[in-house]
C-alpha positions as CSV (number, residue, x, y, z in Angstrom):
1,X,150.5,69.1,166.6
2,X,150.1,67.0,169.4
3,X,153.6,65.8,171.2
4,X,153.9,61.9,171.7
5,X,152.5,62.3,175.5
6,X,149.3,63.6,174.5
7,X,148.8,61.3,171.5
8,X,149.0,58.4,174.4
9,X,146.8,60.3,176.9
10,X,144.0,60.7,174.1
11,X,144.4,57.4,172.5
12,X,144.2,55.9,176.6
13,X,141.0,58.1,176.9
14,X,139.5,57.5,173.8
15,X,139.8,53.9,174.6
16,X,138.5,54.2,177.9
17,X,135.6,55.7,176.4
18,X,134.8,53.8,174.0
19,X,135.1,50.4,176.7
20,X,132.9,52.2,178.8
21,X,130.2,52.6,176.5
22,X,130.2,49.0,175.1
23,X,130.2,47.8,179.2
24,X,127.4,49.9,180.1
25,X,125.5,48.0,176.7
26,X,126.6,44.8,177.7
27,X,125.5,45.5,181.2
28,X,122.1,47.0,180.1
29,X,121.1,44.2,177.5
30,X,122.4,41.7,179.9
31,X,119.1,43.0,182.4
32,X,117.1,42.3,179.0
33,X,118.3,38.9,178.9
34,X,117.6,37.5,182.3
35,X,114.3,39.4,182.2
36,X,113.0,36.1,180.0
37,X,112.4,33.2,181.8
38,X,112.0,29.6,180.5
39,X,108.8,28.1,181.1
40,X,107.4,24.8,181.7
41,X,104.4,24.0,181.1
42,X,102.8,20.8,183.5
43,X,100.0,18.6,184.4
44,X,101.1,17.9,188.0
45,X,104.6,16.8,187.6
46,X,104.3,15.8,183.8
47,X,105.8,18.2,181.4
48,X,103.4,18.6,178.5
49,X,104.9,21.8,176.5
50,X,107.9,25.0,176.9
51,X,107.3,28.5,176.6
52,X,108.5,31.9,177.3
53,X,107.5,34.5,180.1
54,X,108.5,37.4,181.5
55,X,107.6,39.2,185.0
56,X,106.5,42.9,185.9
57,X,106.2,44.4,189.0
58,X,102.5,45.9,190.1
59,X,102.2,47.4,193.7
60,X,105.0,45.2,195.1
61,X,103.6,42.4,193.4
62,X,105.8,40.4,191.0
63,X,103.9,39.3,188.1
64,X,104.2,36.5,185.6
65,X,103.3,37.4,181.8
66,X,102.8,34.5,179.1
67,X,100.3,33.8,176.7
68,X,96.7,32.8,177.4
69,X,97.4,29.5,175.6
70,X,100.3,28.8,177.5
71,X,98.5,28.3,180.8
72,X,95.6,26.5,178.8
73,X,97.9,23.8,177.4
74,X,97.0,20.5,176.6
75,X,99.0,17.3,175.1
76,X,98.1,13.9,174.3
77,X,98.6,11.5,177.7
78,X,102.0,9.3,176.4
79,X,101.2,6.7,178.9
80,X,100.4,3.7,177.0
81,X,98.1,2.9,179.7
82,X,95.7,5.4,178.9
83,X,94.7,5.3,175.5
84,X,93.8,8.5,174.1
85,X,93.8,10.7,176.9
86,X,94.6,13.9,177.3
87,X,96.6,15.7,179.7
88,X,95.8,20.1,180.4
89,X,98.1,22.1,182.3
90,X,97.3,23.2,186.0
91,X,101.1,24.5,186.8
92,X,103.8,26.4,184.8
93,X,107.4,26.0,186.3
94,X,109.2,29.0,185.9
95,X,113.6,28.9,185.9
96,X,114.0,31.8,187.6
97,X,118.1,33.4,188.4
98,X,118.9,32.7,191.8
99,X,119.3,35.9,194.1
100,X,122.6,36.9,194.6
101,X,123.8,34.1,192.4
102,X,124.1,35.6,188.7
103,X,125.5,32.0,187.3
104,X,122.6,30.0,189.2
105,X,118.8,29.4,187.9
106,X,116.5,27.2,189.7
107,X,113.1,26.0,188.9
108,X,110.0,27.3,190.9
109,X,106.7,25.6,190.2
110,X,103.3,27.8,190.6
111,X,99.7,26.8,190.2
112,X,97.5,27.9,187.8
113,X,94.3,27.2,190.1
114,X,93.5,27.7,193.5
115,X,92.3,25.3,196.0
116,X,88.3,25.6,194.5
117,X,89.9,25.3,191.3
118,X,89.1,28.8,190.2
119,X,92.1,30.2,187.6
120,X,94.9,32.3,189.4
121,X,95.4,34.4,186.2
122,X,94.4,38.0,184.8
123,X,93.5,38.0,181.5
124,X,92.8,41.1,179.7
125,X,90.6,43.6,181.2
126,X,88.1,44.4,178.1
127,X,88.9,41.2,175.7
128,X,89.1,38.6,178.1
129,X,89.6,35.6,176.4
130,X,90.3,37.2,173.1
131,X,93.4,38.5,174.3
132,X,96.2,35.9,174.1
133,X,98.0,37.6,177.2
134,X,97.8,36.3,181.2
135,X,99.8,37.9,184.0
136,X,100.0,35.5,186.8
137,X,100.8,36.3,190.5
138,X,103.8,34.7,191.5
139,X,103.8,32.9,195.7
140,X,106.8,31.7,195.7
141,X,109.5,34.3,195.3
142,X,111.8,33.4,197.8
143,X,116.0,33.8,196.9
144,X,114.5,34.7,193.1
145,X,116.3,37.8,191.5
146,X,113.8,39.5,189.3
147,X,114.3,41.2,186.3
148,X,111.3,43.5,185.5
149,X,110.3,44.3,182.3
150,X,109.2,48.2,182.9
151,X,105.7,48.6,180.7
152,X,106.9,52.8,180.7
153,X,109.7,51.6,178.2
154,X,106.7,51.3,175.5
155,X,106.8,55.1,175.7
156,X,110.3,55.4,174.6
157,X,111.2,57.3,171.0
158,X,112.2,55.2,169.3
159,X,110.5,54.7,165.9
160,X,109.3,51.9,164.7
161,X,107.8,51.1,160.7
162,X,107.4,48.5,158.3
163,X,110.7,46.6,157.8
164,X,112.3,47.5,160.8
165,X,114.1,45.1,163.2
166,X,113.0,44.2,166.0
167,X,113.9,41.4,168.5
168,X,112.5,38.5,170.4
169,X,113.8,37.0,173.7
170,X,112.9,33.6,174.4
171,X,113.5,30.1,174.6
172,X,113.0,28.2,171.0
173,X,112.4,24.7,171.7
174,X,113.7,25.3,175.2
175,X,117.1,26.2,174.0
176,X,119.0,28.6,176.1
177,X,122.4,29.8,176.6
178,X,124.6,29.2,179.6
179,X,121.5,27.0,181.4
180,X,119.0,29.9,181.9
181,X,119.6,32.8,179.5
182,X,117.9,33.3,176.5
183,X,118.0,33.3,172.6
184,X,117.7,36.6,170.7
185,X,116.2,36.0,167.4
186,X,115.7,38.9,165.1
187,X,112.8,40.0,162.7
188,X,111.1,42.9,160.5
189,X,107.8,44.4,161.0
190,X,105.6,42.8,158.8
191,X,102.6,44.6,158.8
192,X,101.6,48.4,159.3
193,X,101.6,48.8,162.8
194,X,99.0,51.9,162.6
195,X,96.5,48.8,161.9
196,X,95.5,45.7,163.8
197,X,96.1,42.5,162.8
198,X,92.8,40.3,162.1
199,X,91.0,43.2,163.9
200,X,93.6,42.7,167.1
201,X,95.9,44.5,168.8
202,X,98.5,42.9,167.3
203,X,101.3,43.6,164.4
204,X,103.2,40.9,162.7
205,X,106.7,40.1,162.1
206,X,109.0,37.8,159.5
207,X,111.2,35.6,161.7
208,X,111.7,31.7,161.6
209,X,109.9,31.4,164.9
210,X,109.9,28.1,166.7
211,X,107.8,26.6,169.1
212,X,108.6,27.5,173.1
213,X,108.6,31.3,172.3
214,X,105.1,31.8,173.1
215,X,105.2,34.5,175.3
216,X,108.9,36.2,174.8
217,X,109.4,40.2,175.5
218,X,109.3,41.9,171.8
219,X,112.1,45.1,171.8
220,X,113.4,47.3,169.4
221,X,116.7,47.9,170.5
222,X,119.1,50.1,169.2
223,X,122.7,51.3,169.3
224,X,124.2,54.5,167.8
225,X,121.8,56.7,165.6
226,X,118.1,55.7,165.4
227,X,114.7,57.8,164.1
228,X,112.5,59.7,167.3
229,X,109.4,61.6,166.2
230,X,111.2,61.4,162.6
231,X,114.6,62.2,163.5
232,X,118.0,60.8,164.1
233,X,119.1,60.7,167.3
234,X,122.1,58.8,169.2
235,X,122.0,56.4,171.6
236,X,123.0,57.1,174.9
237,X,124.4,55.3,177.6
238,X,124.5,52.6,176.3
239,X,121.2,51.3,173.7
240,X,118.3,52.7,173.4
241,X,115.6,50.4,173.5
242,X,111.7,50.4,173.3
243,X,109.0,47.2,175.1
244,X,106.5,46.8,171.2
245,X,105.0,43.7,173.1
246,X,104.3,40.0,173.6
247,X,105.0,37.4,171.0
248,X,102.1,35.1,170.9
249,X,101.7,33.0,167.5
250,X,103.0,31.5,164.2
251,X,102.5,30.9,160.7
252,X,105.5,28.9,160.0
253,X,104.7,28.4,156.2
254,X,104.5,31.7,155.8
255,X,107.5,32.5,158.3
256,X,105.6,35.0,160.0
257,X,105.0,35.5,163.9
258,X,102.2,37.8,165.4
259,X,103.0,39.9,168.4
260,X,100.5,41.4,170.7
261,X,100.9,45.4,170.8
262,X,102.1,46.9,174.1
263,X,99.0,48.9,174.1
264,X,97.2,45.4,175.0
265,X,99.9,44.5,177.6
266,X,99.6,47.7,179.6
267,X,95.6,47.2,179.7
268,X,96.4,44.6,181.3
269,X,99.1,45.7,183.9
270,X,97.2,48.6,184.4
271,X,93.9,46.4,185.5
272,X,96.2,44.2,187.9
273,X,95.6,44.7,191.6
């Protein structure tokens, strides 16, 4: 039998261990919350849309990853003096976290075209414009805190299959929490991951996605027990996380969304200078 002192010590040890595990998981997930950044699509100073993106680091250079349709977005000119006119994107503004200030964000605008009018973004090395993915080299990084998504997370040993839960971290309708933190939406895998949706390296998710979520990273996040290579494992040091790809398109009537697979993102990443 344990005496009273031993029971108290055991209780305190268990309580501190649980609190430490929760703290580790919160800190780890907070990194992924900060990885997603809100985007404003601009024609000069005029906002024509919103989206989501995230950064990746390659050879010491930070790139913004988002959808190709984001950088090519156009919108009807609402200026009553310009009847029938259209505005097409030439800039994107990124709501960055300020370095050294976890509770502060600020807008930084990047040009989509250089002085000669050539696009600054990189596309998929083989699919090019047929893949809804781009990486934009960031020219203005002063005072920015980067929370880059590691492409190696796509190799995490987490089994993901039909009807399994996925998490889409972005900004539906430009909505955010605590000024600059994204919304975490849940979906389930709705197509066979071993095949490609519509002949493209994509899969479907069953989710109520909305405008502004284009370019959101998609993860499998598992706490506690999860499947790995057909066997049951336990997540240690917080949650087990696997990067699955980039949210791209929505079929609202069917409540389905399309995700470009991590393999397509890796091909783009590997091709970056």
